[in-house]
Each structure stands twice: as C-alpha cells, then as structure tokens.
C-alpha positions as protocol buffer text, in pm:
chain_id: "A"
residue {
  index: 1
  type: MET
  ca { x: -508 y: 1709 z: -5117 }
}
residue {
  index: 2
  type: GLY
  ca { x: -241 y: 1452 z: -5035 }
}
residue {
  index: 3
  type: ILE
  ca { x: -293 y: 1097 z: -4915 }
}
residue {
  index: 4
  type: ILE
  ca { x: -216 y: 1187 z: -4552 }
}
residue {
  index: 5
  type: GLU
  ca { x: -461 y: 1479 z: -4550 }
}
residue {
  index: 6
  type: SER
  ca { x: -739 y: 1271 z: -4706 }
}
residue {
  index: 7
  type: MET
  ca { x: -687 y: 995 z: -4452 }
}
residue {
  index: 8
  type: LEU
  ca { x: -717 y: 1241 z: -4164 }
}
residue {
  index: 9
  type: GLU
  ca { x: -1061 y: 1353 z: -4271 }
}
residue {
  index: 10
  type: PRO
  ca { x: -1358 y: 1163 z: -4124 }
}
residue {
  index: 11
  type: SER
  ca { x: -1539 y: 948 z: -4373 }
}
residue {
  index: 12
  type: GLU
  ca { x: -1801 y: 1152 z: -4561 }
}
residue {
  index: 13
  type: LYS
  ca { x: -2019 y: 844 z: -4568 }
}
residue {
  index: 14
  type: ASN
  ca { x: -2039 y: 763 z: -4202 }
}
residue {
  index: 15
  type: GLY
  ca { x: -1909 y: 1075 z: -4022 }
}
residue {
  index: 16
  type: LEU
  ca { x: -1717 y: 862 z: -3773 }
}
residue {
  index: 17
  type: SER
  ca { x: -1413 y: 1034 z: -3622 }
}
residue {
  index: 18
  type: HIS
  ca { x: -1203 y: 716 z: -3586 }
}
residue {
  index: 19
  type: ILE
  ca { x: -1254 y: 591 z: -3941 }
}
residue {
  index: 20
  type: ASP
  ca { x: -1069 y: 739 z: -4240 }
}
residue {
  index: 21
  type: CYS
  ca { x: -1213 y: 789 z: -4589 }
}
residue {
  index: 22
  type: CYS
  ca { x: -1126 y: 428 z: -4678 }
}
residue {
  index: 23
  type: GLY
  ca { x: -1295 y: 275 z: -4371 }
}
residue {
  index: 24
  type: THR
  ca { x: -970 y: 213 z: -4185 }
}
residue {
  index: 25
  type: ALA
  ca { x: -940 y: 277 z: -3810 }
}
residue {
  index: 26
  type: ARG
  ca { x: -719 y: 575 z: -3729 }
}
residue {
  index: 27
  type: MET
  ca { x: -612 y: 799 z: -3445 }
}
residue {
  index: 28
  type: VAL
  ca { x: -818 y: 1118 z: -3434 }
}
residue {
  index: 29
  type: ASP
  ca { x: -633 y: 1440 z: -3525 }
}
residue {
  index: 30
  type: VAL
  ca { x: -673 y: 1674 z: -3227 }
}
residue {
  index: 31
  type: SER
  ca { x: -415 y: 1930 z: -3341 }
}
residue {
  index: 32
  type: SER
  ca { x: -673 y: 2205 z: -3398 }
}
residue {
  index: 33
  type: LYS
  ca { x: -845 y: 2160 z: -3058 }
}
residue {
  index: 34
  type: GLN
  ca { x: -776 y: 2387 z: -2764 }
}
residue {
  index: 35
  type: PRO
  ca { x: -660 y: 2224 z: -2439 }
}
residue {
  index: 36
  type: THR
  ca { x: -902 y: 2231 z: -2146 }
}
residue {
  index: 37
  type: MET
  ca { x: -899 y: 2089 z: -1794 }
}
residue {
  index: 38
  type: ARG
  ca { x: -1049 y: 1742 z: -1813 }
}
residue {
  index: 39
  type: THR
  ca { x: -1136 y: 1499 z: -1536 }
}
residue {
  index: 40
  type: ALA
  ca { x: -1280 y: 1150 z: -1527 }
}
residue {
  index: 41
  type: THR
  ca { x: -1387 y: 907 z: -1258 }
}
residue {
  index: 42
  type: ALA
  ca { x: -1433 y: 533 z: -1310 }
}
residue {
  index: 43
  type: GLU
  ca { x: -1522 y: 251 z: -1076 }
}
residue {
  index: 44
  type: GLY
  ca { x: -1558 y: -124 z: -1060 }
}
residue {
  index: 45
  type: ARG
  ca { x: -1537 y: -413 z: -821 }
}
residue {
  index: 46
  type: VAL
  ca { x: -1407 y: -765 z: -781 }
}
residue {
  index: 47
  type: ARG
  ca { x: -1626 y: -1022 z: -606 }
}
residue {
  index: 48
  type: VAL
  ca { x: -1416 y: -1233 z: -370 }
}
residue {
  index: 49
  type: SER
  ca { x: -1472 y: -1534 z: -142 }
}
residue {
  index: 50
  type: ALA
  ca { x: -1507 y: -1507 z: 233 }
}
residue {
  index: 51
  type: ALA
  ca { x: -1166 y: -1675 z: 271 }
}
residue {
  index: 52
  type: LEU
  ca { x: -997 y: -1414 z: 51 }
}
residue {
  index: 53
  type: ALA
  ca { x: -1180 y: -1126 z: 222 }
}
residue {
  index: 54
  type: GLU
  ca { x: -1052 y: -1258 z: 556 }
}
residue {
  index: 55
  type: ALA
  ca { x: -695 y: -1283 z: 423 }
}
residue {
  index: 56
  type: ILE
  ca { x: -714 y: -928 z: 283 }
}
residue {
  index: 57
  type: THR
  ca { x: -843 y: -794 z: 616 }
}
residue {
  index: 58
  type: ALA
  ca { x: -566 y: -974 z: 808 }
}
residue {
  index: 59
  type: ASN
  ca { x: -307 y: -870 z: 544 }
}
residue {
  index: 60
  type: GLN
  ca { x: -199 y: -1234 z: 516 }
}
residue {
  index: 61
  type: LEU
  ca { x: -141 y: -1276 z: 143 }
}
residue {
  index: 62
  type: ALA
  ca { x: 191 y: -1421 z: 32 }
}
residue {
  index: 63
  type: LYS
  ca { x: 240 y: -1141 z: -224 }
}
residue {
  index: 64
  type: GLY
  ca { x: 185 y: -859 z: 27 }
}
residue {
  index: 65
  type: SER
  ca { x: -92 y: -605 z: 78 }
}
residue {
  index: 66
  type: LEU
  ca { x: -348 y: -668 z: -194 }
}
residue {
  index: 67
  type: LEU
  ca { x: -513 y: -328 z: -150 }
}
residue {
  index: 68
  type: ASP
  ca { x: -184 y: -133 z: -166 }
}
residue {
  index: 69
  type: VAL
  ca { x: -44 y: -324 z: -462 }
}
residue {
  index: 70
  type: ALA
  ca { x: -372 y: -293 z: -656 }
}
residue {
  index: 71
  type: ARG
  ca { x: -376 y: 83 z: -593 }
}
residue {
  index: 72
  type: VAL
  ca { x: -22 y: 128 z: -725 }
}
residue {
  index: 73
  type: ALA
  ca { x: -99 y: -99 z: -1023 }
}
residue {
  index: 74
  type: GLY
  ca { x: -399 y: 119 z: -1107 }
}
residue {
  index: 75
  type: ILE
  ca { x: -180 y: 430 z: -1109 }
}
residue {
  index: 76
  type: GLN
  ca { x: 72 y: 255 z: -1335 }
}
residue {
  index: 77
  type: GLY
  ca { x: -209 y: 141 z: -1564 }
}
residue {
  index: 78
  type: ALA
  ca { x: -341 y: 495 z: -1607 }
}
residue {
  index: 79
  type: LYS
  ca { x: 9 y: 619 z: -1692 }
}
residue {
  index: 80
  type: ARG
  ca { x: 45 y: 356 z: -1968 }
}
residue {
  index: 81
  type: THR
  ca { x: -300 y: 375 z: -2124 }
}
residue {
  index: 82
  type: ASP
  ca { x: -173 y: 493 z: -2463 }
}
residue {
  index: 83
  type: GLU
  ca { x: 54 y: 186 z: -2477 }
}
residue {
  index: 84
  type: LEU
  ca { x: -234 y: -52 z: -2401 }
}
residue {
  index: 85
  type: ILE
  ca { x: -529 y: 93 z: -2595 }
}
residue {
  index: 86
  type: PRO
  ca { x: -479 y: 126 z: -2972 }
}
residue {
  index: 87
  type: LEU
  ca { x: -543 y: 475 z: -3115 }
}
residue {
  index: 88
  type: CYS
  ca { x: -541 y: 635 z: -2767 }
}
residue {
  index: 89
  type: HIS
  ca { x: -351 y: 964 z: -2738 }
}
residue {
  index: 90
  type: GLY
  ca { x: -71 y: 996 z: -2484 }
}
residue {
  index: 91
  type: LEU
  ca { x: -177 y: 1255 z: -2228 }
}
residue {
  index: 92
  type: PRO
  ca { x: 11 y: 1462 z: -1971 }
}
residue {
  index: 93
  type: LEU
  ca { x: -146 y: 1332 z: -1652 }
}
residue {
  index: 94
  type: GLU
  ca { x: -183 y: 1604 z: -1389 }
}
residue {
  index: 95
  type: ALA
  ca { x: -324 y: 1374 z: -1121 }
}
residue {
  index: 96
  type: ILE
  ca { x: -423 y: 1012 z: -1071 }
}
residue {
  index: 97
  type: GLN
  ca { x: -592 y: 893 z: -756 }
}
residue {
  index: 98
  type: VAL
  ca { x: -683 y: 528 z: -718 }
}
residue {
  index: 99
  type: ASP
  ca { x: -874 y: 408 z: -413 }
}
residue {
  index: 100
  type: VAL
  ca { x: -911 y: 37 z: -335 }
}
residue {
  index: 101
  type: TRP
  ca { x: -1108 y: -96 z: -40 }
}
residue {
  index: 102
  type: LEU
  ca { x: -1275 y: -411 z: 83 }
}
residue {
  index: 103
  type: ASP
  ca { x: -1646 y: -396 z: 161 }
}
residue {
  index: 104
  type: GLY
  ca { x: -1798 y: -730 z: 251 }
}
residue {
  index: 105
  type: LEU
  ca { x: -1718 y: -976 z: -25 }
}
residue {
  index: 106
  type: ALA
  ca { x: -1611 y: -715 z: -280 }
}
residue {
  index: 107
  type: VAL
  ca { x: -1294 y: -522 z: -346 }
}
residue {
  index: 108
  type: TRP
  ca { x: -1405 y: -182 z: -474 }
}
residue {
  index: 109
  type: LEU
  ca { x: -1189 y: 21 z: -710 }
}
residue {
  index: 110
  type: ARG
  ca { x: -1226 y: 389 z: -794 }
}
residue {
  index: 111
  type: ALA
  ca { x: -996 y: 603 z: -1008 }
}
residue {
  index: 112
  type: GLU
  ca { x: -998 y: 977 z: -1060 }
}
residue {
  index: 113
  type: THR
  ca { x: -779 y: 1125 z: -1334 }
}
residue {
  index: 114
  type: ARG
  ca { x: -705 y: 1483 z: -1439 }
}
residue {
  index: 115
  type: THR
  ca { x: -526 y: 1646 z: -1731 }
}
residue {
  index: 116
  type: PHE
  ca { x: -503 y: 1975 z: -1918 }
}
residue {
  index: 117
  type: ALA
  ca { x: -516 y: 1851 z: -2276 }
}
residue {
  index: 118
  type: LYS
  ca { x: -690 y: 1848 z: -2614 }
}
residue {
  index: 119
  type: THR
  ca { x: -869 y: 1518 z: -2565 }
}
residue {
  index: 120
  type: GLY
  ca { x: -1042 y: 1329 z: -2286 }
}
residue {
  index: 121
  type: ILE
  ca { x: -901 y: 1132 z: -1995 }
}
residue {
  index: 122
  type: GLU
  ca { x: -1179 y: 872 z: -1958 }
}
residue {
  index: 123
  type: MET
  ca { x: -970 y: 583 z: -2088 }
}
residue {
  index: 124
  type: GLU
  ca { x: -702 y: 652 z: -1828 }
}
residue {
  index: 125
  type: ALA
  ca { x: -955 y: 630 z: -1544 }
}
residue {
  index: 126
  type: LEU
  ca { x: -1108 y: 312 z: -1688 }
}
residue {
  index: 127
  type: THR
  ca { x: -767 y: 155 z: -1746 }
}
residue {
  index: 128
  type: ALA
  ca { x: -665 y: 234 z: -1390 }
}
residue {
  index: 129
  type: VAL
  ca { x: -968 y: 47 z: -1257 }
}
residue {
  index: 130
  type: ALA
  ca { x: -922 y: -246 z: -1497 }
}
residue {
  index: 131
  type: ILE
  ca { x: -554 y: -292 z: -1414 }
}
residue {
  index: 132
  type: ALA
  ca { x: -622 y: -259 z: -1041 }
}
residue {
  index: 133
  type: ALA
  ca { x: -896 y: -524 z: -1074 }
}
residue {
  index: 134
  type: LEU
  ca { x: -664 y: -759 z: -1262 }
}
residue {
  index: 135
  type: THR
  ca { x: -406 y: -707 z: -989 }
}
residue {
  index: 136
  type: VAL
  ca { x: -663 y: -811 z: -727 }
}
residue {
  index: 137
  type: ILE
  ca { x: -713 y: -1131 z: -929 }
}
residue {
  index: 138
  type: ASP
  ca { x: -339 y: -1191 z: -949 }
}
residue {
  index: 139
  type: MET
  ca { x: -280 y: -1123 z: -580 }
}
residue {
  index: 140
  type: GLY
  ca { x: -568 y: -1340 z: -457 }
}
residue {
  index: 141
  type: LYS
  ca { x: -591 y: -1625 z: -708 }
}
residue {
  index: 142
  type: ALA
  ca { x: -411 y: -1875 z: -482 }
}
residue {
  index: 143
  type: ILE
  ca { x: -694 y: -1843 z: -227 }
}
residue {
  index: 144
  type: ASP
  ca { x: -985 y: -1766 z: -461 }
}
residue {
  index: 145
  type: PRO
  ca { x: -946 y: -1864 z: -827 }
}
residue {
  index: 146
  type: GLY
  ca { x: -1316 y: -1787 z: -887 }
}
residue {
  index: 147
  type: MET
  ca { x: -1307 y: -1408 z: -840 }
}
residue {
  index: 148
  type: VAL
  ca { x: -1524 y: -1204 z: -1078 }
}
residue {
  index: 149
  type: ILE
  ca { x: -1457 y: -854 z: -1207 }
}
residue {
  index: 150
  type: GLU
  ca { x: -1782 y: -658 z: -1230 }
}
residue {
  index: 151
  type: GLU
  ca { x: -1928 y: -330 z: -1344 }
}
residue {
  index: 152
  type: ILE
  ca { x: -1623 y: -137 z: -1459 }
}
residue {
  index: 153
  type: ARG
  ca { x: -1773 y: 186 z: -1583 }
}
residue {
  index: 154
  type: LEU
  ca { x: -1722 y: 556 z: -1629 }
}
residue {
  index: 155
  type: VAL
  ca { x: -1899 y: 739 z: -1347 }
}
residue {
  index: 156
  type: GLU
  ca { x: -1831 y: 1102 z: -1436 }
}
residue {
  index: 157
  type: LYS
  ca { x: -1634 y: 1320 z: -1674 }
}
residue {
  index: 158
  type: ASN
  ca { x: -1581 y: 1690 z: -1711 }
}
residue {
  index: 159
  type: GLY
  ca { x: -1420 y: 1918 z: -1967 }
}
residue {
  index: 160
  type: GLY
  ca { x: -1394 y: 1942 z: -2341 }
}
residue {
  index: 161
  type: ARG
  ca { x: -1665 y: 2019 z: -2591 }
}
residue {
  index: 162
  type: ARG
  ca { x: -1934 y: 1813 z: -2415 }
}
residue {
  index: 163
  type: GLY
  ca { x: -1873 y: 1958 z: -2069 }
}
residue {
  index: 164
  type: HIS
  ca { x: -1996 y: 1769 z: -1765 }
}
residue {
  index: 165
  type: TRP
  ca { x: -2146 y: 1419 z: -1779 }
}
residue {
  index: 166
  type: ARG
  ca { x: -2248 y: 1187 z: -1497 }
}
residue {
  index: 167
  type: ALA
  ca { x: -2371 y: 827 z: -1520 }
}
residue {
  index: 168
  type: SER
  ca { x: -2721 y: 756 z: -1402 }
}
residue {
  index: 169
  type: LYS
  ca { x: -2760 y: 566 z: -1076 }
}
residue {
  index: 170
  type: GLY
  ca { x: -2797 y: 191 z: -1106 }
}
C-alpha cells in the first residue's frame, strides 16, 4: 500500500473518518459512495434593538434593504462553503432558498439546500444562515452595534446513509 492509500484509510485506533492513520486531519474519500438526493434546513436569528427593527421595517438603512441583502448573502455563502470550511467537499447545489424576516426584535434566518451528491449538504445550509446573520450585523451596525447572533443550528436533513433526521424542539 502506498503512502496516499494509507493516508486515506481511517485510523485503526480511533475509527474517525476525518483523521488519517497518522492523526492528521484530512478530507474524507467519498469516491466509492453512490450519489443520493440530500436536503438540509438550518436556522438562526439575530437579536436587534428596537431602533434597528424600526429602521428595517421602514427600509431606511443607508446600505439598502437589510432583509434582501442578507438573503442574497446567504445564497452566496452556501455556494462558497467549500472555500470557507476546511475539508468540506464542493457540491453541485441543485437549490438554495434563504428566507430572512423580522419578527419583533429578531431577524430570523432560514436556509434550505438541496443536492444530488455523494456527501451531505448540511454545511451549506448552516453557512448560508451564518453568512446571512453576519450580513445583518454589517448592515445594521451603525444603528445597533450590540446585535447578537443566536441559535444557528441544523433543523433537518434528509438523504444519504443515515436517512432522515430532525432536531428536537427547543
């Protein structure tokens, strides 16, 4: 067995898929897996001040529509996940939907991603929400420098070896 082949095998000691035989982090080899339809949904929110919520509602931010720009930023984030997250596979994205809305003193973010591939799409959904949340911060920081990003999490995923998974409520 050559050096490359031995490094692609999971460590016998720990059985971890992202660690090679020498304990070094590596990208998982998915070449033998069959592609399946995979979906993932992630969500999060950004707590904002009453002054920023009012400016968002009135669409009076100097940089434009916070909700629209954050939505587009989330889509862009999902498309570039493999450039942002080390060891993440580049995936052919079939669909990305990012929804951003104001509810009280929170900007809610939800991303749904879909692919037909050999590995999961969860990181793309989570990245979409994270980048959209950071865009909310960037767009609103002149009015509310104290915004807080909260509860970014995977809500649901489907496809692959493990099938369907949904987060518990709460």
